[in-house]
MMTF fields as JSON, N, C-alpha, C and O atoms, coordinates in Angstrom:
{
  "mmtfVersion": "1.0.0",
  "mmtfProducer": "UNKNOWN",
  "numBonds": 303,
  "numAtoms": 304,
  "numGroups": 76,
  "numChains": 1,
  "numModels": 1,
  "chainsPerModel": [1],
  "groupsPerChain": [76],
  "chainIdList": ["A"],
  "bondAtomList": [4, 2, 8, 6, 12, 10, 16, 14, 20, 18, 24, 22, 28, 26, 32, 30, 36, 34, 40, 38, 44, 42, 48, 46, 52, 50, 56, 54, 60, 58, 64, 62, 68, 66, 72, 70, 76, 74, 80, 78, 84, 82, 88, 86, 92, 90, 96, 94, 100, 98, 104, 102, 108, 106, 112, 110, 116, 114, 120, 118, 124, 122, 128, 126, 132, 130, 136, 134, 140, 138, 144, 142, 148, 146, 152, 150, 156, 154, 160, 158, 164, 162, 168, 166, 172, 170, 176, 174, 180, 178, 184, 182, 188, 186, 192, 190, 196, 194, 200, 198, 204, 202, 208, 206, 212, 210, 216, 214, 220, 218, 224, 222, 228, 226, 232, 230, 236, 234, 240, 238, 244, 242, 248, 246, 252, 250, 256, 254, 260, 258, 264, 262, 268, 266, 272, 270, 276, 274, 280, 278, 284, 282, 288, 286, 292, 290, 296, 294, 300, 298],
  "bondOrderList": [1, 1, 1, 1, 1, 1, 1, 1, 1, 1, 1, 1, 1, 1, 1, 1, 1, 1, 1, 1, 1, 1, 1, 1, 1, 1, 1, 1, 1, 1, 1, 1, 1, 1, 1, 1, 1, 1, 1, 1, 1, 1, 1, 1, 1, 1, 1, 1, 1, 1, 1, 1, 1, 1, 1, 1, 1, 1, 1, 1, 1, 1, 1, 1, 1, 1, 1, 1, 1, 1, 1, 1, 1, 1, 1],
  "groupList": [{"groupName": "MET", "atomNameList": ["N", "CA", "C", "O"], "elementList": ["N", "C", "C", "O"], "formalChargeList": [0, 0, 0, 0], "bondAtomList": [1, 0, 2, 1, 3, 2], "bondOrderList": [1, 1, 2], "singleLetterCode": "M", "chemCompType": "L-PEPTIDE LINKING"}, {"groupName": "ALA", "atomNameList": ["N", "CA", "C", "O"], "elementList": ["N", "C", "C", "O"], "formalChargeList": [0, 0, 0, 0], "bondAtomList": [1, 0, 2, 1, 3, 2], "bondOrderList": [1, 1, 2], "singleLetterCode": "A", "chemCompType": "L-PEPTIDE LINKING"}, {"groupName": "LEU", "atomNameList": ["N", "CA", "C", "O"], "elementList": ["N", "C", "C", "O"], "formalChargeList": [0, 0, 0, 0], "bondAtomList": [1, 0, 2, 1, 3, 2], "bondOrderList": [1, 1, 2], "singleLetterCode": "L", "chemCompType": "L-PEPTIDE LINKING"}, {"groupName": "PHE", "atomNameList": ["N", "CA", "C", "O"], "elementList": ["N", "C", "C", "O"], "formalChargeList": [0, 0, 0, 0], "bondAtomList": [1, 0, 2, 1, 3, 2], "bondOrderList": [1, 1, 2], "singleLetterCode": "F", "chemCompType": "L-PEPTIDE LINKING"}, {"groupName": "LYS", "atomNameList": ["N", "CA", "C", "O"], "elementList": ["N", "C", "C", "O"], "formalChargeList": [0, 0, 0, 0], "bondAtomList": [1, 0, 2, 1, 3, 2], "bondOrderList": [1, 1, 2], "singleLetterCode": "K", "chemCompType": "L-PEPTIDE LINKING"}, {"groupName": "ARG", "atomNameList": ["N", "CA", "C", "O"], "elementList": ["N", "C", "C", "O"], "formalChargeList": [0, 0, 0, 0], "bondAtomList": [1, 0, 2, 1, 3, 2], "bondOrderList": [1, 1, 2], "singleLetterCode": "R", "chemCompType": "L-PEPTIDE LINKING"}, {"groupName": "THR", "atomNameList": ["N", "CA", "C", "O"], "elementList": ["N", "C", "C", "O"], "formalChargeList": [0, 0, 0, 0], "bondAtomList": [1, 0, 2, 1, 3, 2], "bondOrderList": [1, 1, 2], "singleLetterCode": "T", "chemCompType": "L-PEPTIDE LINKING"}, {"groupName": "VAL", "atomNameList": ["N", "CA", "C", "O"], "elementList": ["N", "C", "C", "O"], "formalChargeList": [0, 0, 0, 0], "bondAtomList": [1, 0, 2, 1, 3, 2], "bondOrderList": [1, 1, 2], "singleLetterCode": "V", "chemCompType": "L-PEPTIDE LINKING"}, {"groupName": "GLY", "atomNameList": ["N", "CA", "C", "O"], "elementList": ["N", "C", "C", "O"], "formalChargeList": [0, 0, 0, 0], "bondAtomList": [1, 0, 2, 1, 3, 2], "bondOrderList": [1, 1, 2], "singleLetterCode": "G", "chemCompType": "PEPTIDE LINKING"}, {"groupName": "PRO", "atomNameList": ["N", "CA", "C", "O"], "elementList": ["N", "C", "C", "O"], "formalChargeList": [0, 0, 0, 0], "bondAtomList": [1, 0, 2, 1, 3, 2], "bondOrderList": [1, 1, 2], "singleLetterCode": "P", "chemCompType": "L-PEPTIDE LINKING"}, {"groupName": "GLU", "atomNameList": ["N", "CA", "C", "O"], "elementList": ["N", "C", "C", "O"], "formalChargeList": [0, 0, 0, 0], "bondAtomList": [1, 0, 2, 1, 3, 2], "bondOrderList": [1, 1, 2], "singleLetterCode": "E", "chemCompType": "L-PEPTIDE LINKING"}, {"groupName": "TRP", "atomNameList": ["N", "CA", "C", "O"], "elementList": ["N", "C", "C", "O"], "formalChargeList": [0, 0, 0, 0], "bondAtomList": [1, 0, 2, 1, 3, 2], "bondOrderList": [1, 1, 2], "singleLetterCode": "W", "chemCompType": "L-PEPTIDE LINKING"}, {"groupName": "TYR", "atomNameList": ["N", "CA", "C", "O"], "elementList": ["N", "C", "C", "O"], "formalChargeList": [0, 0, 0, 0], "bondAtomList": [1, 0, 2, 1, 3, 2], "bondOrderList": [1, 1, 2], "singleLetterCode": "Y", "chemCompType": "L-PEPTIDE LINKING"}, {"groupName": "CYS", "atomNameList": ["N", "CA", "C", "O"], "elementList": ["N", "C", "C", "O"], "formalChargeList": [0, 0, 0, 0], "bondAtomList": [1, 0, 2, 1, 3, 2], "bondOrderList": [1, 1, 2], "singleLetterCode": "C", "chemCompType": "L-PEPTIDE LINKING"}, {"groupName": "HIS", "atomNameList": ["N", "CA", "C", "O"], "elementList": ["N", "C", "C", "O"], "formalChargeList": [0, 0, 0, 0], "bondAtomList": [1, 0, 2, 1, 3, 2], "bondOrderList": [1, 1, 2], "singleLetterCode": "H", "chemCompType": "L-PEPTIDE LINKING"}, {"groupName": "ASP", "atomNameList": ["N", "CA", "C", "O"], "elementList": ["N", "C", "C", "O"], "formalChargeList": [0, 0, 0, 0], "bondAtomList": [1, 0, 2, 1, 3, 2], "bondOrderList": [1, 1, 2], "singleLetterCode": "D", "chemCompType": "L-PEPTIDE LINKING"}, {"groupName": "SER", "atomNameList": ["N", "CA", "C", "O"], "elementList": ["N", "C", "C", "O"], "formalChargeList": [0, 0, 0, 0], "bondAtomList": [1, 0, 2, 1, 3, 2], "bondOrderList": [1, 1, 2], "singleLetterCode": "S", "chemCompType": "L-PEPTIDE LINKING"}, {"groupName": "GLN", "atomNameList": ["N", "CA", "C", "O"], "elementList": ["N", "C", "C", "O"], "formalChargeList": [0, 0, 0, 0], "bondAtomList": [1, 0, 2, 1, 3, 2], "bondOrderList": [1, 1, 2], "singleLetterCode": "Q", "chemCompType": "L-PEPTIDE LINKING"}, {"groupName": "ASN", "atomNameList": ["N", "CA", "C", "O"], "elementList": ["N", "C", "C", "O"], "formalChargeList": [0, 0, 0, 0], "bondAtomList": [1, 0, 2, 1, 3, 2], "bondOrderList": [1, 1, 2], "singleLetterCode": "N", "chemCompType": "L-PEPTIDE LINKING"}],
  "groupTypeList": [0, 1, 2, 3, 4, 4, 5, 6, 7, 8, 4, 9, 8, 10, 11, 12, 12, 13, 2, 7, 14, 4, 4, 7, 10, 10, 8, 9, 10, 13, 9, 1, 4, 15, 5, 3, 8, 9, 12, 1, 16, 5, 1, 10, 1, 10, 14, 1, 0, 17, 2, 1, 5, 10, 5, 18, 7, 10, 11, 10, 18, 15, 9, 5, 11, 14, 15, 6, 9, 1, 1, 16, 6, 15, 15, 15],
  "groupIdList": [1, 2, 3, 4, 5, 6, 7, 8, 9, 10, 11, 12, 13, 14, 15, 16, 17, 18, 19, 20, 21, 22, 23, 24, 25, 26, 27, 28, 29, 30, 31, 32, 33, 34, 35, 36, 37, 38, 39, 40, 41, 42, 43, 44, 45, 46, 47, 48, 49, 50, 51, 52, 53, 54, 55, 56, 57, 58, 59, 60, 61, 62, 63, 64, 65, 66, 67, 68, 69, 70, 71, 72, 73, 74, 75, 76],
  "secStructList": [7, 7, 1, 1, 7, 7, 7, 7, 7, 7, 7, 6, 6, 7, 3, 3, 3, 3, 6, 6, 6, 7, 1, 3, 3, 1, 1, 7, 7, 1, 7, 4, 4, 4, 3, 3, 3, 3, 3, 1, 1, 2, 2, 2, 2, 2, 6, 2, 2, 2, 2, 2, 2, 2, 2, 2, 2, 2, 2, 2, 6, 7, 4, 4, 4, 7, 7, 1, 7, 7, 7, 7, 7, 7, 7, 7],
  "xCoordList": [11.163, 9.87, 9.041, 9.263, 8.111, 7.315, 6.453, 5.959, 6.225, 5.15, 3.706, 2.69, 3.718, 2.347, 2.026, 2.734, 0.913, 0.583, 0.304, -0.196, 0.582, 0.256, -1.14, -1.206, -2.224, -3.399, -3.859, -3.744, -4.42, -4.561, -6.313, -7.334, -6.005, -7.413, -8.234, -7.722, -9.4, -9.977, -10.821, -10.953, -11.481, -12.261, -13.809, -14.379, -14.302, -15.783, -16.441, -16.255, -17.377, -17.985, -17.549, -18.224, -16.148, -15.526, -16.092, -16.512, -16.134, -16.684, -15.75, -15.297, -15.536, -14.682, -15.209, -16.081, -14.926, -15.255, -13.962, -12.907, -14.166, -12.999, -13.0, -13.949, -11.966, -12.109, -11.838, -12.309, -11.188, -11.056, -12.336, -12.736, -12.901, -14.101, -15.532, -16.617, -15.481, -16.545, -17.594, -18.691, -17.222, -18.093, -17.78, -16.666, -18.72, -18.501, -17.981, -18.237, -17.225, -16.431, -16.506, -16.158, -16.948, -17.006, -15.713, -15.675, -14.574, -13.283, -12.539, -13.073, -11.11, -10.302, -9.963, -8.928, -10.804, -10.495, -9.476, -8.669, -9.466, -8.331, -7.244, -7.3, -6.17, -5.015, -5.488, -6.48, -4.595, -5.144, -5.026, -5.736, -4.155, -4.132, -5.345, -5.547, -6.172, -7.289, -8.611, -9.667, -8.621, -9.951, -9.914, -8.942, -11.161, -11.312, -11.931, -12.827, -11.786, -12.342, -11.262, -10.091, -11.571, -12.956, -13.843, -13.501, -15.305, -16.451, -17.123, -17.046, -17.997, -18.6, -19.825, -20.163, -20.461, -21.417, -21.412, -20.661, -22.107, -22.261, -22.836, -22.417, -23.732, -24.331, -23.4, -23.547, -22.346, -21.366, -20.431, -20.099, -19.933, -19.359, -19.769, -18.998, -21.071, -21.709, -21.632, -21.581, -21.635, -21.66, -20.188, -20.054, -19.072, -17.631, -17.327, -16.573, -17.898, -17.398, -18.076, -17.48, -19.448, -19.922, -19.358, -19.366, -18.824, -18.254, -16.892, -16.432, -16.192, -14.972, -14.916, -14.037, -15.982, -16.273, -16.733, -16.528, -17.355, -17.837, -16.575, -16.478, -15.666, -14.491, -13.598, -13.204, -13.322, -12.555, -12.909, -12.049, -14.267, -14.748, -14.472, -14.104, -14.635, -14.362, -12.805, -12.456, -12.043, -10.464, -10.031, -9.011, -10.848, -10.383, -10.952, -10.309, -11.8, -12.145, -11.848, -12.422, -10.873, -10.417, -9.095, -8.045, -9.226, -7.978, -6.752, -5.714, -6.789, -5.507, -4.608, -3.381, -5.181, -4.671, -4.169, -3.655, -4.371, -4.111, -2.688, -2.409, -1.847, -0.547, -0.266, 0.873, -1.266, -0.937, -1.151, -2.075, -0.172, -0.205, -1.252, -1.741, -1.613, -2.707, -2.173, -0.989, -3.328, -3.03, -2.353, -2.885, -1.117, -0.59, -0.953, -1.191, -0.992, -1.284, -0.091, 0.1, 0.557, 1.759, 1.279, 1.412, 0.767, 0.335, 1.344, 1.061, 2.48, 3.618, 4.019, 4.949],
  "yCoordList": [13.471, 13.202, 14.36, 15.568, 13.785, 14.567, 15.554, 15.255, 16.863, 17.853, 17.455, 17.693, 16.926, 16.709, 15.407, 14.82, 14.748, 13.317, 13.324, 14.338, 12.216, 11.907, 11.243, 10.128, 11.79, 11.108, 10.389, 10.893, 9.068, 8.28, 8.851, 9.088, 8.898, 9.387, 8.296, 7.685, 8.16, 6.866, 7.297, 8.506, 6.377, 6.749, 6.941, 6.322, 7.892, 7.872, 6.763, 6.052, 6.467, 5.106, 3.882, 2.854, 4.061, 3.243, 3.215, 4.28, 2.203, 2.195, 1.188, 0.148, 1.513, 0.98, 0.763, 1.573, -0.167, -0.511, -0.27, -0.881, 0.696, 1.18, -0.047, -0.176, -0.612, -1.557, -0.698, -1.146, 0.358, 1.149, 1.899, 1.837, 2.613, 3.325, 2.33, 2.804, 1.183, 0.573, 1.205, 1.249, 1.81, 2.443, 2.354, 2.05, 2.607, 2.463, 3.916, 4.786, 4.06, 4.968, 5.23, 4.341, 6.42, 6.437, 7.077, 8.301, 6.429, 6.744, 6.517, 6.698, 6.057, 5.811, 6.823, 7.467, 7.068, 8.099, 7.613, 8.429, 6.407, 5.778, 5.043, 4.717, 4.828, 3.97, 2.687, 2.106, 2.219, 0.971, -0.245, -1.25, -0.019, -1.173, -1.427, -2.446, -0.322, -0.035, -0.331, 0.018, -0.994, -1.028, -2.258, -2.823, -2.502, -3.443, -3.021, -2.201, -3.256, -2.71, -2.432, -2.782, -1.976, -1.324, -2.2, -3.274, -1.722, -2.266, -1.554, -0.326, -2.313, -1.539, -0.607, 0.37, -1.013, -0.246, -0.058, -0.718, 0.666, 0.912, -0.329, -0.731, -0.875, -2.037, -3.255, -4.001, -3.466, -4.481, -4.188, -5.104, -2.815, -2.439, -2.419, -2.463, -2.348, -2.678, -4.103, -4.41, -4.948, -6.345, -6.926, -8.141, -6.113, -6.466, -7.441, -8.376, -7.29, -8.22, -9.449, -10.48, -9.464, -10.688, -11.592, -12.816, -10.932, -11.718, -12.154, -13.192, -11.411, -11.648, -13.057, -13.918, -13.001, -14.209, -15.473, -16.599, -15.248, -16.439, -16.938, -18.141, -16.117, -16.299, -17.323, -18.411, -16.751, -17.151, -18.854, -19.735, -19.057, -20.339, -21.229, -22.391, -20.727, -21.402, -21.888, -23.068, -20.903, -21.247, -22.055, -22.734, -22.052, -22.799, -24.471, -25.415, -24.656, -25.778, -26.39, -27.406, -25.733, -25.891, -26.87, -26.429, -28.105, -29.172, -28.806, -29.372, -27.804, -27.329, -26.486, -26.502, -25.845, -24.95, -25.326, -24.51, -26.897, -27.211, -27.775, -28.615, -27.363, -27.642, -28.767, -29.234, -29.323, -30.347, -31.646, -31.739, -32.667, -33.747, -34.715, -34.597, -35.607, -36.606, -37.423, -37.736, -37.804, -38.406, -39.924, -40.561, -40.436, -41.528, -42.613, -42.281, -43.986, -44.748, -45.803, -46.773, -45.695, -46.529, -47.74, -47.661, -48.745, -49.829, -50.92, -51.956, -50.84, -51.805, -52.494, -53.3],
  "zCoordList": [-9.836, -9.397, -10.233, -10.142, -11.008, -11.827, -11.107, -10.02, -11.738, -10.954, -11.459, -10.806, -12.491, -13.019, -13.333, -14.151, -12.738, -13.187, -14.544, -15.031, -15.335, -16.693, -16.663, -16.147, -17.144, -16.843, -18.236, -19.353, -17.927, -19.076, -19.624, -18.979, -21.017, -21.244, -22.131, -23.069, -21.758, -22.444, -23.491, -23.681, -24.28, -25.429, -24.956, -24.057, -25.739, -25.138, -25.323, -26.31, -24.284, -24.263, -23.656, -23.612, -23.091, -22.53, -21.073, -20.618, -20.382, -19.064, -18.098, -18.575, -16.924, -16.077, -14.863, -14.547, -13.998, -12.568, -11.61, -11.781, -10.58, -10.031, -8.455, -7.682, -8.388, -7.287, -5.896, -4.851, -5.885, -4.814, -4.252, -3.089, -5.285, -4.847, -5.11, -4.772, -5.618, -6.0, -6.437, -5.88, -7.648, -8.477, -10.189, -10.615, -10.908, -12.533, -12.598, -11.765, -13.687, -14.204, -15.735, -16.511, -16.181, -17.718, -18.099, -17.975, -18.569, -19.029, -17.64, -16.546, -17.862, -16.653, -15.723, -15.893, -14.634, -13.723, -12.667, -12.223, -12.262, -11.397, -12.195, -13.381, -11.254, -11.979, -12.439, -12.0, -13.492, -14.082, -12.958, -12.992, -12.1, -10.955, -10.109, -9.448, -10.213, -9.414, -10.176, -9.648, -11.467, -12.181, -13.126, -13.628, -13.224, -14.411, -15.742, -15.539, -16.822, -17.947, -19.188, -19.035, -20.065, -20.324, -20.814, -21.31, -20.688, -21.016, -21.895, -21.873, -22.94, -23.807, -23.386, -24.055, -22.196, -21.751, -20.009, -19.291, -19.638, -18.176, -17.509, -16.423, -18.139, -17.449, -17.253, -16.285, -18.278, -18.358, -17.22, -16.468, -17.029, -15.869, -14.65, -13.692, -14.554, -13.241, -12.635, -11.444, -13.791, -13.278, -13.274, -13.419, -13.114, -13.341, -12.364, -12.633, -11.15, -10.026, -10.072, -9.761, -10.484, -10.693, -11.865, -11.734, -13.117, -13.865, -13.46, -13.935, -12.586, -12.225, -11.202, -11.202, -10.456, -9.626, -10.382, -9.928, -11.542, -12.31, -13.09, -13.331, -13.469, -14.208, -13.336, -13.756, -11.945, -10.936, -10.766, -10.793, -10.601, -10.321, -11.615, -11.44, -12.924, -13.965, -13.863, -13.894, -13.752, -13.665, -12.572, -12.691, -11.284, -10.299, -10.716, -10.257, -11.327, -11.942, -13.179, -13.573, -13.864, -15.074, -14.921, -14.453, -15.314, -15.083, -15.617, -15.275, -16.521, -17.225, -16.194, -16.297, -15.326, -14.454, -13.112, -12.347, -12.781, -11.458, -11.529, -12.385, -10.713, -10.38, -9.598, -9.607, -8.84, -7.85, -8.749, -9.557, -8.516, -9.323, -8.893, -7.769, -9.653, -9.34, -8.224, -8.096, -7.273, -6.236, -6.712, -7.621, -5.996, -6.266, -5.199, -4.038, -5.633, -4.808, -4.315, -5.049, -3.357, -3.08, -2.068, -0.846, -2.672, -1.904, -1.948, -1.346, -2.574, -2.616, -1.237, -1.198]
}
């Protein structure tokens, strides 16, 4: 077990949205599993959840990602 945590250092001007604390961070303060980003600006990071919702709707409606086969008609 390590005595010290390895801290990920971000580049200046990188913004993240922390899913645990529900706040915008400059540089990665929380673990990667708990954040979205990096974003180029604070404003982009503030809208991370809205962007994720929009992308989810797009993906849910994208016919390339549907695993269910088309309905078959068995009228024989």
